[in-house]
mmCIF file of the N, C-alpha and C atoms, coordinates in Angstrom:
data_MODEL
# 
_entry.id   MODEL 
# 
loop_
_atom_site.group_PDB 
_atom_site.id 
_atom_site.type_symbol 
_atom_site.label_atom_id 
_atom_site.label_alt_id 
_atom_site.label_comp_id 
_atom_site.label_asym_id 
_atom_site.label_entity_id 
_atom_site.label_seq_id 
_atom_site.pdbx_PDB_ins_code 
_atom_site.Cartn_x 
_atom_site.Cartn_y 
_atom_site.Cartn_z 
_atom_site.occupancy 
_atom_site.B_iso_or_equiv 
_atom_site.pdbx_formal_charge 
_atom_site.auth_seq_id 
_atom_site.auth_comp_id 
_atom_site.auth_asym_id 
_atom_site.auth_atom_id 
_atom_site.pdbx_PDB_model_num 
ATOM 1   N N  . UNK A 1 1  ? -64.595 -127.705 134.479 1.00 0.00 ? 1  UNK A N  1 
ATOM 2   C CA . UNK A 1 1  ? -63.758 -126.581 134.828 1.00 0.00 ? 1  UNK A CA 1 
ATOM 3   C C  . UNK A 1 1  ? -62.324 -126.813 134.363 1.00 0.00 ? 1  UNK A C  1 
ATOM 4   N N  . UNK A 1 2  ? -61.877 -128.047 134.413 1.00 0.00 ? 2  UNK A N  1 
ATOM 5   C CA . UNK A 1 2  ? -60.515 -128.355 133.963 1.00 0.00 ? 2  UNK A CA 1 
ATOM 6   C C  . UNK A 1 2  ? -60.319 -128.011 132.492 1.00 0.00 ? 2  UNK A C  1 
ATOM 7   N N  . UNK A 1 3  ? -61.331 -128.276 131.676 1.00 0.00 ? 3  UNK A N  1 
ATOM 8   C CA . UNK A 1 3  ? -61.234 -127.966 130.244 1.00 0.00 ? 3  UNK A CA 1 
ATOM 9   C C  . UNK A 1 3  ? -61.119 -126.457 130.040 1.00 0.00 ? 3  UNK A C  1 
ATOM 10  N N  . UNK A 1 4  ? -61.891 -125.687 130.780 1.00 0.00 ? 4  UNK A N  1 
ATOM 11  C CA . UNK A 1 4  ? -61.833 -124.231 130.637 1.00 0.00 ? 4  UNK A CA 1 
ATOM 12  C C  . UNK A 1 4  ? -60.479 -123.677 131.075 1.00 0.00 ? 4  UNK A C  1 
ATOM 13  N N  . UNK A 1 5  ? -59.943 -124.201 132.154 1.00 0.00 ? 5  UNK A N  1 
ATOM 14  C CA . UNK A 1 5  ? -58.626 -123.757 132.625 1.00 0.00 ? 5  UNK A CA 1 
ATOM 15  C C  . UNK A 1 5  ? -57.553 -124.113 131.597 1.00 0.00 ? 5  UNK A C  1 
ATOM 16  N N  . UNK A 1 6  ? -57.600 -125.332 131.075 1.00 0.00 ? 6  UNK A N  1 
ATOM 17  C CA . UNK A 1 6  ? -56.619 -125.758 130.071 1.00 0.00 ? 6  UNK A CA 1 
ATOM 18  C C  . UNK A 1 6  ? -56.742 -124.912 128.804 1.00 0.00 ? 6  UNK A C  1 
ATOM 19  N N  . UNK A 1 7  ? -57.970 -124.598 128.405 1.00 0.00 ? 7  UNK A N  1 
ATOM 20  C CA . UNK A 1 7  ? -58.175 -123.766 127.217 1.00 0.00 ? 7  UNK A CA 1 
ATOM 21  C C  . UNK A 1 7  ? -57.580 -122.380 127.429 1.00 0.00 ? 7  UNK A C  1 
ATOM 22  N N  . UNK A 1 8  ? -57.827 -121.806 128.591 1.00 0.00 ? 8  UNK A N  1 
ATOM 23  C CA . UNK A 1 8  ? -57.267 -120.485 128.891 1.00 0.00 ? 8  UNK A CA 1 
ATOM 24  C C  . UNK A 1 8  ? -55.742 -120.520 128.892 1.00 0.00 ? 8  UNK A C  1 
ATOM 25  N N  . UNK A 1 9  ? -55.185 -121.522 129.553 1.00 0.00 ? 9  UNK A N  1 
ATOM 26  C CA . UNK A 1 9  ? -53.725 -121.621 129.668 1.00 0.00 ? 9  UNK A CA 1 
ATOM 27  C C  . UNK A 1 9  ? -53.038 -121.846 128.324 1.00 0.00 ? 9  UNK A C  1 
ATOM 28  N N  . UNK A 1 10 ? -53.766 -122.390 127.358 1.00 0.00 ? 10 UNK A N  1 
ATOM 29  C CA . UNK A 1 10 ? -53.183 -122.694 126.053 1.00 0.00 ? 10 UNK A CA 1 
ATOM 30  C C  . UNK A 1 10 ? -53.649 -121.759 124.946 1.00 0.00 ? 10 UNK A C  1 
ATOM 31  N N  . UNK A 1 11 ? -54.307 -120.675 125.317 1.00 0.00 ? 11 UNK A N  1 
ATOM 32  C CA . UNK A 1 11 ? -54.687 -119.663 124.345 1.00 0.00 ? 11 UNK A CA 1 
ATOM 33  C C  . UNK A 1 11 ? -55.842 -120.035 123.433 1.00 0.00 ? 11 UNK A C  1 
ATOM 34  N N  . UNK A 1 12 ? -56.632 -121.013 123.824 1.00 0.00 ? 12 UNK A N  1 
ATOM 35  C CA . UNK A 1 12 ? -57.795 -121.399 123.020 1.00 0.00 ? 12 UNK A CA 1 
ATOM 36  C C  . UNK A 1 12 ? -58.830 -120.281 123.127 1.00 0.00 ? 12 UNK A C  1 
ATOM 37  N N  . UNK A 1 13 ? -59.353 -119.840 121.987 1.00 0.00 ? 13 UNK A N  1 
ATOM 38  C CA . UNK A 1 13 ? -60.265 -118.697 121.985 1.00 0.00 ? 13 UNK A CA 1 
ATOM 39  C C  . UNK A 1 13 ? -61.728 -119.077 122.130 1.00 0.00 ? 13 UNK A C  1 
ATOM 40  N N  . UNK A 1 14 ? -62.099 -120.294 121.727 1.00 0.00 ? 14 UNK A N  1 
ATOM 41  C CA . UNK A 1 14 ? -63.501 -120.706 121.820 1.00 0.00 ? 14 UNK A CA 1 
ATOM 42  C C  . UNK A 1 14 ? -63.598 -122.134 122.323 1.00 0.00 ? 14 UNK A C  1 
ATOM 43  N N  . UNK A 1 15 ? -64.582 -122.351 123.190 1.00 0.00 ? 15 UNK A N  1 
ATOM 44  C CA . UNK A 1 15 ? -64.916 -123.690 123.678 1.00 0.00 ? 15 UNK A CA 1 
ATOM 45  C C  . UNK A 1 15 ? -66.413 -123.858 123.462 1.00 0.00 ? 15 UNK A C  1 
ATOM 46  N N  . UNK A 1 16 ? -66.811 -124.955 122.858 1.00 0.00 ? 16 UNK A N  1 
ATOM 47  C CA . UNK A 1 16 ? -68.229 -125.240 122.654 1.00 0.00 ? 16 UNK A CA 1 
ATOM 48  C C  . UNK A 1 16 ? -68.703 -126.101 123.817 1.00 0.00 ? 16 UNK A C  1 
ATOM 49  N N  . UNK A 1 17 ? -69.717 -125.612 124.533 1.00 0.00 ? 17 UNK A N  1 
ATOM 50  C CA . UNK A 1 17 ? -70.256 -126.332 125.684 1.00 0.00 ? 17 UNK A CA 1 
ATOM 51  C C  . UNK A 1 17 ? -71.687 -126.752 125.384 1.00 0.00 ? 17 UNK A C  1 
ATOM 52  N N  . UNK A 1 18 ? -71.975 -128.023 125.537 1.00 0.00 ? 18 UNK A N  1 
ATOM 53  C CA . UNK A 1 18 ? -73.337 -128.531 125.332 1.00 0.00 ? 18 UNK A CA 1 
ATOM 54  C C  . UNK A 1 18 ? -74.035 -128.588 126.682 1.00 0.00 ? 18 UNK A C  1 
ATOM 55  N N  . UNK A 1 19 ? -74.969 -127.705 126.885 1.00 0.00 ? 19 UNK A N  1 
ATOM 56  C CA . UNK A 1 19 ? -75.703 -127.652 128.144 1.00 0.00 ? 19 UNK A CA 1 
ATOM 57  C C  . UNK A 1 19 ? -76.946 -128.524 128.048 1.00 0.00 ? 19 UNK A C  1 
ATOM 58  N N  . UNK A 1 20 ? -77.981 -128.157 128.772 1.00 0.00 ? 20 UNK A N  1 
ATOM 59  C CA . UNK A 1 20 ? -79.228 -128.917 128.776 1.00 0.00 ? 20 UNK A CA 1 
ATOM 60  C C  . UNK A 1 20 ? -80.390 -127.966 129.010 1.00 0.00 ? 20 UNK A C  1 
ATOM 61  N N  . UNK A 1 21 ? -81.503 -128.244 128.380 1.00 0.00 ? 21 UNK A N  1 
ATOM 62  C CA . UNK A 1 21 ? -82.690 -127.416 128.609 1.00 0.00 ? 21 UNK A CA 1 
ATOM 63  C C  . UNK A 1 21 ? -83.208 -127.577 130.027 1.00 0.00 ? 21 UNK A C  1 
ATOM 64  N N  . UNK A 1 22 ? -82.754 -128.600 130.738 1.00 0.00 ? 22 UNK A N  1 
ATOM 65  C CA . UNK A 1 22 ? -83.201 -128.801 132.120 1.00 0.00 ? 22 UNK A CA 1 
ATOM 66  C C  . UNK A 1 22 ? -82.775 -127.641 133.017 1.00 0.00 ? 22 UNK A C  1 
ATOM 67  N N  . UNK A 1 23 ? -81.775 -126.874 132.613 1.00 0.00 ? 23 UNK A N  1 
ATOM 68  C CA . UNK A 1 23 ? -81.353 -125.713 133.396 1.00 0.00 ? 23 UNK A CA 1 
ATOM 69  C C  . UNK A 1 23 ? -82.450 -124.656 133.454 1.00 0.00 ? 23 UNK A C  1 
ATOM 70  N N  . UNK A 1 24 ? -83.408 -124.723 132.534 1.00 0.00 ? 24 UNK A N  1 
ATOM 71  C CA . UNK A 1 24 ? -84.473 -123.729 132.468 1.00 0.00 ? 24 UNK A CA 1 
ATOM 72  C C  . UNK A 1 24 ? -85.802 -124.239 133.005 1.00 0.00 ? 24 UNK A C  1 
ATOM 73  N N  . UNK A 1 25 ? -85.799 -125.425 133.602 1.00 0.00 ? 25 UNK A N  1 
ATOM 74  C CA . UNK A 1 25 ? -86.986 -125.939 134.270 1.00 0.00 ? 25 UNK A CA 1 
ATOM 75  C C  . UNK A 1 25 ? -88.018 -126.517 133.327 1.00 0.00 ? 25 UNK A C  1 
ATOM 76  N N  . UNK A 1 26 ? -89.217 -126.662 133.865 1.00 0.00 ? 26 UNK A N  1 
ATOM 77  C CA . UNK A 1 26 ? -90.309 -127.311 133.140 1.00 0.00 ? 26 UNK A CA 1 
ATOM 78  C C  . UNK A 1 26 ? -91.258 -126.324 132.479 1.00 0.00 ? 26 UNK A C  1 
ATOM 79  N N  . UNK A 1 27 ? -90.776 -125.165 132.100 1.00 0.00 ? 27 UNK A N  1 
ATOM 80  C CA . UNK A 1 27 ? -91.652 -124.201 131.451 1.00 0.00 ? 27 UNK A CA 1 
ATOM 81  C C  . UNK A 1 27 ? -92.127 -124.761 130.113 1.00 0.00 ? 27 UNK A C  1 
ATOM 82  N N  . UNK A 1 28 ? -93.388 -124.516 129.764 1.00 0.00 ? 28 UNK A N  1 
ATOM 83  C CA . UNK A 1 28 ? -93.920 -125.064 128.512 1.00 0.00 ? 28 UNK A CA 1 
ATOM 84  C C  . UNK A 1 28 ? -93.430 -124.322 127.267 1.00 0.00 ? 28 UNK A C  1 
ATOM 85  N N  . UNK A 1 29 ? -92.738 -123.217 127.438 1.00 0.00 ? 29 UNK A N  1 
ATOM 86  C CA . UNK A 1 29 ? -92.267 -122.416 126.309 1.00 0.00 ? 29 UNK A CA 1 
ATOM 87  C C  . UNK A 1 29 ? -91.251 -123.187 125.481 1.00 0.00 ? 29 UNK A C  1 
ATOM 88  N N  . UNK A 1 30 ? -91.519 -123.270 124.186 1.00 0.00 ? 30 UNK A N  1 
ATOM 89  C CA . UNK A 1 30 ? -90.582 -123.899 123.260 1.00 0.00 ? 30 UNK A CA 1 
ATOM 90  C C  . UNK A 1 30 ? -90.377 -122.973 122.077 1.00 0.00 ? 30 UNK A C  1 
ATOM 91  N N  . UNK A 1 31 ? -89.222 -122.873 121.546 1.00 0.00 ? 31 UNK A N  1 
ATOM 92  C CA . UNK A 1 31 ? -87.983 -123.484 122.019 1.00 0.00 ? 31 UNK A CA 1 
ATOM 93  C C  . UNK A 1 31 ? -87.445 -122.740 123.233 1.00 0.00 ? 31 UNK A C  1 
ATOM 94  N N  . UNK A 1 32 ? -86.613 -123.398 123.996 1.00 0.00 ? 32 UNK A N  1 
ATOM 95  C CA . UNK A 1 32 ? -85.938 -122.751 125.123 1.00 0.00 ? 32 UNK A CA 1 
ATOM 96  C C  . UNK A 1 32 ? -84.910 -121.778 124.557 1.00 0.00 ? 32 UNK A C  1 
ATOM 97  N N  . UNK A 1 33 ? -84.756 -120.641 125.216 1.00 0.00 ? 33 UNK A N  1 
ATOM 98  C CA . UNK A 1 33 ? -83.796 -119.634 124.764 1.00 0.00 ? 33 UNK A CA 1 
ATOM 99  C C  . UNK A 1 33 ? -82.841 -119.301 125.905 1.00 0.00 ? 33 UNK A C  1 
ATOM 100 N N  . UNK A 1 34 ? -81.649 -118.901 125.558 1.00 0.00 ? 34 UNK A N  1 
ATOM 101 C CA . UNK A 1 34 ? -80.639 -118.587 126.565 1.00 0.00 ? 34 UNK A CA 1 
ATOM 102 C C  . UNK A 1 34 ? -81.000 -117.372 127.412 1.00 0.00 ? 34 UNK A C  1 
ATOM 103 N N  . UNK A 1 35 ? -81.903 -116.517 126.925 1.00 0.00 ? 35 UNK A N  1 
ATOM 104 C CA . UNK A 1 35 ? -82.266 -115.336 127.706 1.00 0.00 ? 35 UNK A CA 1 
ATOM 105 C C  . UNK A 1 35 ? -83.441 -115.589 128.656 1.00 0.00 ? 35 UNK A C  1 
ATOM 106 N N  . UNK A 1 36 ? -83.922 -116.820 128.718 1.00 0.00 ? 36 UNK A N  1 
ATOM 107 C CA . UNK A 1 36 ? -84.987 -117.178 129.659 1.00 0.00 ? 36 UNK A CA 1 
ATOM 108 C C  . UNK A 1 36 ? -84.412 -117.229 131.076 1.00 0.00 ? 36 UNK A C  1 
ATOM 109 N N  . UNK A 1 37 ? -85.264 -116.995 132.069 1.00 0.00 ? 37 UNK A N  1 
ATOM 110 C CA . UNK A 1 37 ? -84.820 -117.110 133.453 1.00 0.00 ? 37 UNK A CA 1 
ATOM 111 C C  . UNK A 1 37 ? -84.598 -118.575 133.791 1.00 0.00 ? 37 UNK A C  1 
ATOM 112 N N  . UNK A 1 38 ? -83.423 -118.915 134.317 1.00 0.00 ? 38 UNK A N  1 
ATOM 113 C CA . UNK A 1 38 ? -83.171 -120.306 134.680 1.00 0.00 ? 38 UNK A CA 1 
ATOM 114 C C  . UNK A 1 38 ? -83.991 -120.709 135.899 1.00 0.00 ? 38 UNK A C  1 
ATOM 115 N N  . UNK A 1 39 ? -84.354 -121.972 135.939 1.00 0.00 ? 39 UNK A N  1 
ATOM 116 C CA . UNK A 1 39 ? -85.125 -122.519 137.055 1.00 0.00 ? 39 UNK A CA 1 
ATOM 117 C C  . UNK A 1 39 ? -84.790 -124.004 137.187 1.00 0.00 ? 39 UNK A C  1 
ATOM 118 N N  . UNK A 1 40 ? -83.541 -124.324 137.548 1.00 0.00 ? 40 UNK A N  1 
ATOM 119 C CA . UNK A 1 40 ? -83.140 -125.730 137.622 1.00 0.00 ? 40 UNK A CA 1 
ATOM 120 C C  . UNK A 1 40 ? -83.900 -126.463 138.724 1.00 0.00 ? 40 UNK A C  1 
ATOM 121 N N  . UNK A 1 41 ? -84.374 -127.665 138.407 1.00 0.00 ? 41 UNK A N  1 
ATOM 122 C CA . UNK A 1 41 ? -85.187 -128.430 139.350 1.00 0.00 ? 41 UNK A CA 1 
ATOM 123 C C  . UNK A 1 41 ? -84.492 -129.682 139.874 1.00 0.00 ? 41 UNK A C  1 
ATOM 124 N N  . UNK A 1 42 ? -83.257 -129.907 139.485 1.00 0.00 ? 42 UNK A N  1 
ATOM 125 C CA . UNK A 1 42 ? -82.544 -131.108 139.926 1.00 0.00 ? 42 UNK A CA 1 
ATOM 126 C C  . UNK A 1 42 ? -81.059 -130.777 140.081 1.00 0.00 ? 42 UNK A C  1 
ATOM 127 N N  . UNK A 1 43 ? -80.327 -131.612 140.803 1.00 0.00 ? 43 UNK A N  1 
ATOM 128 C CA . UNK A 1 43 ? -78.877 -131.392 140.911 1.00 0.00 ? 43 UNK A CA 1 
ATOM 129 C C  . UNK A 1 43 ? -78.195 -131.392 139.539 1.00 0.00 ? 43 UNK A C  1 
ATOM 130 N N  . UNK A 1 44 ? -78.660 -132.234 138.631 1.00 0.00 ? 44 UNK A N  1 
ATOM 131 C CA . UNK A 1 44 ? -78.114 -132.269 137.270 1.00 0.00 ? 44 UNK A CA 1 
ATOM 132 C C  . UNK A 1 44 ? -78.290 -130.911 136.597 1.00 0.00 ? 44 UNK A C  1 
ATOM 133 N N  . UNK A 1 45 ? -79.484 -130.342 136.704 1.00 0.00 ? 45 UNK A N  1 
ATOM 134 C CA . UNK A 1 45 ? -79.778 -129.055 136.076 1.00 0.00 ? 45 UNK A CA 1 
ATOM 135 C C  . UNK A 1 45 ? -78.954 -127.933 136.705 1.00 0.00 ? 45 UNK A C  1 
ATOM 136 N N  . UNK A 1 46 ? -78.779 -127.974 138.020 1.00 0.00 ? 46 UNK A N  1 
ATOM 137 C CA . UNK A 1 46 ? -77.955 -126.972 138.704 1.00 0.00 ? 46 UNK A CA 1 
ATOM 138 C C  . UNK A 1 46 ? -76.518 -127.053 138.201 1.00 0.00 ? 46 UNK A C  1 
ATOM 139 N N  . UNK A 1 47 ? -76.011 -128.262 138.040 1.00 0.00 ? 47 UNK A N  1 
ATOM 140 C CA . UNK A 1 47 ? -74.652 -128.462 137.538 1.00 0.00 ? 47 UNK A CA 1 
ATOM 141 C C  . UNK A 1 47 ? -74.502 -127.897 136.127 1.00 0.00 ? 47 UNK A C  1 
ATOM 142 N N  . UNK A 1 48 ? -75.467 -128.166 135.259 1.00 0.00 ? 48 UNK A N  1 
ATOM 143 C CA . UNK A 1 48 ? -75.413 -127.657 133.888 1.00 0.00 ? 48 UNK A CA 1 
ATOM 144 C C  . UNK A 1 48 ? -75.448 -126.124 133.868 1.00 0.00 ? 48 UNK A C  1 
ATOM 145 N N  . UNK A 1 49 ? -76.289 -125.547 134.716 1.00 0.00 ? 49 UNK A N  1 
ATOM 146 C CA . UNK A 1 49 ? -76.390 -124.090 134.775 1.00 0.00 ? 49 UNK A CA 1 
ATOM 147 C C  . UNK A 1 49 ? -75.093 -123.479 135.310 1.00 0.00 ? 49 UNK A C  1 
ATOM 148 N N  . UNK A 1 50 ? -74.524 -124.083 136.334 1.00 0.00 ? 50 UNK A N  1 
ATOM 149 C CA . UNK A 1 50 ? -73.256 -123.588 136.880 1.00 0.00 ? 50 UNK A CA 1 
ATOM 150 C C  . UNK A 1 50 ? -72.165 -123.632 135.815 1.00 0.00 ? 50 UNK A C  1 
ATOM 151 N N  . UNK A 1 51 ? -72.137 -124.695 135.041 1.00 0.00 ? 51 UNK A N  1 
ATOM 152 C CA . UNK A 1 51 ? -71.135 -124.814 133.975 1.00 0.00 ? 51 UNK A CA 1 
ATOM 153 C C  . UNK A 1 51 ? -71.343 -123.731 132.914 1.00 0.00 ? 51 UNK A C  1 
ATOM 154 N N  . UNK A 1 52 ? -72.595 -123.404 132.607 1.00 0.00 ? 52 UNK A N  1 
ATOM 155 C CA . UNK A 1 52 ? -72.870 -122.308 131.662 1.00 0.00 ? 52 UNK A CA 1 
ATOM 156 C C  . UNK A 1 52 ? -72.280 -121.002 132.188 1.00 0.00 ? 52 UNK A C  1 
ATOM 157 N N  . UNK A 1 53 ? -72.472 -120.753 133.484 1.00 0.00 ? 53 UNK A N  1 
ATOM 158 C CA . UNK A 1 53 ? -71.947 -119.526 134.081 1.00 0.00 ? 53 UNK A CA 1 
ATOM 159 C C  . UNK A 1 53 ? -70.421 -119.510 134.063 1.00 0.00 ? 53 UNK A C  1 
ATOM 160 N N  . UNK A 1 54 ? -69.791 -120.649 134.342 1.00 0.00 ? 54 UNK A N  1 
ATOM 161 C CA . UNK A 1 54 ? -68.328 -120.725 134.263 1.00 0.00 ? 54 UNK A CA 1 
ATOM 162 C C  . UNK A 1 54 ? -67.856 -120.383 132.850 1.00 0.00 ? 54 UNK A C  1 
ATOM 163 N N  . UNK A 1 55 ? -68.568 -120.860 131.848 1.00 0.00 ? 55 UNK A N  1 
ATOM 164 C CA . UNK A 1 55 ? -68.170 -120.599 130.458 1.00 0.00 ? 55 UNK A CA 1 
ATOM 165 C C  . UNK A 1 55 ? -68.282 -119.118 130.109 1.00 0.00 ? 55 UNK A C  1 
ATOM 166 N N  . UNK A 1 56 ? -69.188 -118.413 130.750 1.00 0.00 ? 56 UNK A N  1 
ATOM 167 C CA . UNK A 1 56 ? -69.368 -116.991 130.463 1.00 0.00 ? 56 UNK A CA 1 
ATOM 168 C C  . UNK A 1 56 ? -68.259 -116.135 131.059 1.00 0.00 ? 56 UNK A C  1 
ATOM 169 N N  . UNK A 1 57 ? -67.616 -116.652 132.096 1.00 0.00 ? 57 UNK A N  1 
ATOM 170 C CA . UNK A 1 57 ? -66.569 -115.875 132.784 1.00 0.00 ? 57 UNK A CA 1 
ATOM 171 C C  . UNK A 1 57 ? -65.319 -116.004 132.067 1.00 0.00 ? 57 UNK A C  1 
# 
């Protein structure tokens, strides 16, 4: 979150965020796509998904 706030405050237009497929659970569908329904199964996955949502705002 600190990086996003600093980027906003300094006029940065794009931030590249590396998430994890774990945010989408153990579905057998490959490749994982951003339009899939998220299903995080661990605290790590929940954190990655929350960070994705922060980046969208």
